[in-house]
N, C-alpha and C positions, 0 to 999 in steps of 0.2 A: 640613361641610354648608353653612355660609353661603357659602363660596366657590363651591360647586357651584351654589347657588341664584342667586348674583349673575351667573354666566356664563349660566345658562339664562334669566334675566329679560332680559338685554340682548342676547343672541345666540341665535338659534334653532338654529344648527348651525355647526360648524366643519368644513370640508372641507379636510383637509391632504393633500398629496401624500406618498407613501411608496414605497419601493422594492418592498416586498412586503406584502400584506395578506391575511389569511385571513378568509373569510366567517364571521360570528359569529351568524347567525340560526338558532337551533334551538329547539325546544320542541314543545308539544303541538299547536299550531296551524300548519297549512301556511302558509308565507310568502305564498303566492298568495291566501290567505284573510284576510290582515291587514286589508285594506280593508273587509271586511264583518263583521269580528269586533269586537263591542263590548267594550272593556276597562274603561270607566268611564262614569258618567252624571252629569250635573248636572241634576237634575230630569228633564225630558223630553228634554234634549239628550244625544245619544249621542257618545261619544268613541271613535274606532276605534283598533284596535291599530297600524295603520300609522303614525298620527300619533305615538303614544306611542313606538313603536319608532324613529321618526325622531329624536326627542329623545334617547332612551336610547343608541342606537348611536353617534350623533354625539358625544355627551359621553363615552361609553366610549372611543372612539377617541382623543379629545383627551387624556384623562387617562392613558391607557396610553402615549401618545407622550411626555407630559411626565415621567411616572414612569420610563419607559425611559431617557430621557436623564439623569435625575438619579440613578437607582439601578441602572440596568442590567437592569431586569426590568419586565415588564408584568403579572406575575402578582400583581395587587394586590387582586383582588375578594374574596378570602377573609380579607383583613386586617381586624381589628376596629378600628373607629373609636371605639367605646364598648362597654361591657359587653354582649355578646351581639348587637351590631349590626355587620355587615360593611360594607365599602365598597360592595358590591353592594346591600345593603339601603338604605344611605344614598342612593345615586344613584337608585334606583328610587323612593324616597320623594320625593326632590327633583323628579323628573320629574312625578310626580302632583301635587305641590304647585303646580308652575308651570303645568301644564295646567289645573288648577282656576282658578288666578288668571287665566290667559289667557282662558278662557271667561267668567268673571265680568266682566272688564274689557270684553270685546267686547259683552256684554249691555248695557253702559251707554254704548256708543258713541253711539247716537242721542241719549240724554239729555244727553251732554256736547257734542253738536254736532260729532262727530268722524266723519270718513270718509277713505277713501284717494282721493287725486287720481289723475288719469290718469298723471301723472309718477311717482307712487308705484308704481302697477301696472307701468308700463314698467320701472322700476328693479328691481322684484321679478322680473319675467320675465327681465331681463338677468342677474340674480344666479342664478336657477335654471339658465339655459343655461350660465353660467360654471361652476357646480357640476357639472353633468352632463358637461361636456366635460373638466374638469380632475381630477375625483376618480377614484381608482383603481377599476377595474372591480369588484374583489372587494368593496370597501366599498359601492359602488352596489348590488351584488347583495344585500348584507346589508340595505340600506335598502329595496330592492325597491319603489321608487316610480316612477310615471310622471311626466313633466314637469308635466302638469296638476295632479296631486295634490300635488307639491312646491310648486307655485305657491299652491295653496289653503292649505297649511300656513303658508307664508311670509307670505301676506296676512293670515291671522288673527294671526300674531305681530306683524306691523307695525301692524295696527289696535289691538291691545292696547297697543303702545308709544305710539301716538297718544293713547289714552285716558290712559295714565300721564302723558304730557306735559301734557295738559289739566288733570289733577288737581293736579300739582305746580306749575302756573303760579301757584297761590295762595300758594306759599311765599315768605317774605321772604328774598330772596337778595342784598339790598343790604348786603354785608359790607365795611366800610371797612378800610383798611390797618391802622389802630390796633387794630381788633377782632381781626384775624387776625395781628397782628405777631409775628414770631419773631426772636429774637436768634441771631446766629451766633458760635460760639466755637471756639477751638482749645485743645487741652490736651495735656500730657505727664504720664504717670504713671510715677513711680519707685516700684516696688513695695516694700512692706515685706519681701517675701520675699528681696529682694536683700541678702545678708549682707555684712558687712565681712570680706573674706577676705585672708589674708596672701599676698603675692606675693614671689617671690625674684628680685632683679635680677641682671644679668650679673655684678656684682662680688660676688655672694653675700649682699648685704645684704637683709634682709627688710623689706618695707613693708606697710602695711595699706591696702587699697582704701578709698576714701571711702564713708561711710555713705549710705543713700538720701536722707536729709535734706540732706547736703552736696552730693550730685549735683543734687538739685532746686534747691538754693540757687544753684549755679553757673549752671544754666539760667536761673533767674529773673534773676540779675544780668546775664547776657549779653543777655537781652531788654531789660532796662532800659537797657543801654548801647548799644542800637541794632541788635542782631542780630534776625533773625526767629525766631519760636519754632521753626520747622522747622530752621533752621540750628543753633540752640542745642541742640536735641535730638539732631541728627545728630552734633554734636561729642562727645556723651556716649554714642553708640552706640544712641540711642533714636529713636523715630519719633513725630511729633506726630499726633494724631487731631483730627477736627473733629466738631462736633455743633451742632444747632439746638434751641432751646427755645421753646415757645409761651408767650407771656406770660399767657395765660388759664389755664394749668395751675397746679396747686398742687404745690409741691416740698417734700420733707422738709427740715427745717432742717439746714444743713451739706452738703447734696447738691450735685452739680455744677450742677444747674439753679438751685438756691438761690443759689449763688455767682454764676452768670452773670447772674441777674436783678438783682443788686446792683451790677454793674459798668457802666461807661460805655465807649463805643467807644474802643479803644486802650489800655484798662487792662490791666495784668498783675497776677496775684495768685498767691501761694504759700500753700498750705494743706494740711492733713493730714486724711484720712478714715480713721477706725479700721477695721481689717480690710482695707484696700486699700493705702494708701500715700500718698506725697507727690505733690501735683499742682501743676503750673504751668499756669495758665489765662490765655489772652489773648482779649479780646473783639474779634472781627473786625468785627462790625456790630451796631448796636442794632436794625436791621431788615434781616434777610437776605431779599432780594427773592424768590428762588426758593422758600425755605421758607414765606414769608408767602403767596405765591400758592397754594402747595400746601395750606396750612392753610385759605385762603379757599375753595378748591374742596371741601375736606373739610367745612367748615361749611355750604356751600351744599347738598351732598349730604345732610347730616344734617337740614337744614331741609326739604328736599324729601321725605326719607324719613318725617319726622314727620307731614307733611301727608298723604302717601300712606297711611301706616299707619292714620291716623285714619279716612280715607275708606274705604279698602278693608276695614278691620275691620267697619265698619257694613254695607258691601255684602255681605261674606261672611256676616254674621249674618242678613241679610235674604234671602240667596239660597236657591235650592232645595237639597235634600240632595245632597251629592256622595258617590258610591259607587264603589268599585273592585272589579272582579272579580279577587280575589286568585289564584284558581286559574289564570286565564289570564295574569295579569301575572307571577306567580312562575314560570310555565313557561318564560319567556324566560331561557335560561341565558347567563351572561356568558363565553362562549368568547372567547379572545384575538383581538382584531382587529389590533392593531398589532404587527408583528414587527420587532425591531431588526436592521438589516443587519449581517452579520458582516464582519470585516476582509477575509476572502477575497472576499466579494461586492463590497465597496467597491473592492478592488484590481482585480477583474475588470471592474467597471463603468468604472473610470478607464482601464484598458487599452483596452477596447472603444471608449470615447469618443475616446481618443487616436488609435486606428487609423482611426476613422471620419473624423477631422478631416483626414487626409492626402488629398491629391488625386493623381490619376494623373500629371499634368504636374509639371514642376519649378518652375512659376511660381505655386504656391499662395499664396506669401507676398504676391503682388501682388493677390490676389483679395479684395475686401471682402465681409464677411459681409452677407447680405441677410435674415438670419433673426433679427435682434435684436428679437424680439417680447416685450414685457412681458406677463405674465399677471396677471390680477387675482386676488387672494385671495378666496375665498368666505367668509371669516370674518365679514364684516359683513353678515349677512343682514337686519339691521334698517336698512340704509342708506336704504331707502325711507321710513323714518319719521324720518329726520334732516333 
């Protein structure tokens, strides 16, 4: 649910290209009437079904595409994400939550001194044109939006993002390296489950394989004698792993993080963790720059979210009543939009592409392509607010 909300808050719509898409707009309301059908209200403000459908279908398509690549199926909407709550229920709730937030934020635009510039509007129009020209016709049919209406929706989303920016500008985002510092470590685990097994040599003599502790000791000694941890681990048929630990976190006594916090750069340590095994840890850096910067950005986001939640919570309390027409909203069924291309279709497409690439003359290899045109993704529909 939080992941869905995060995408909807930052991106109004994702238009991804696909080989085949089935229209997914069905329900009690004729799609041609979406623009005049009120699905929700915020006081006297009316929210029409075409705008809600725009968010819903765009997110539906995105998630079906992602799940299809990961799990080989787009039939996800009947899956339960919690007791009695399906993926469809969750997404529809998220859409309404974001629509409410969008309208409330826009209602405070004048108060916050926020508006869209001519450049913002031009970028939005460019984004709409890009979306309309690059998106599969069947998905566009499911959205059933005119260019002007799409621009209106994108403008409202961009204005809401401008208000968000104005609100979070009050957050303290001056995070120092030391405040965000993360240490970087490498380690090898020799599992306790590795038993000392008897082996028979070529001469028939039986020997016992070294214990986990002995293997770990060998790795530890090799590192102290100048080998890298990776090399020492490979010599024992093992692989070193890497991890970073934020210095502001609290670690259980004896844990990996606890050990890392007590080490200095270049230190190597051998220790045992019950239920796991023997570890050899090497501290690569007392400040891992990439991890530290990532932690800084996380802390900045947390500070911004705290300021926003405080402000928005009050705005939401003071706002007019938000109401959803459940009969209309629930009538939109989640028919599959994204369809995975089959192996046969892929082969056919590749064959057709290869055939089309051939020229009638025998000098095709000498001809330079004049169609190396890059297409812009429509994923960043809030680019006008950036």
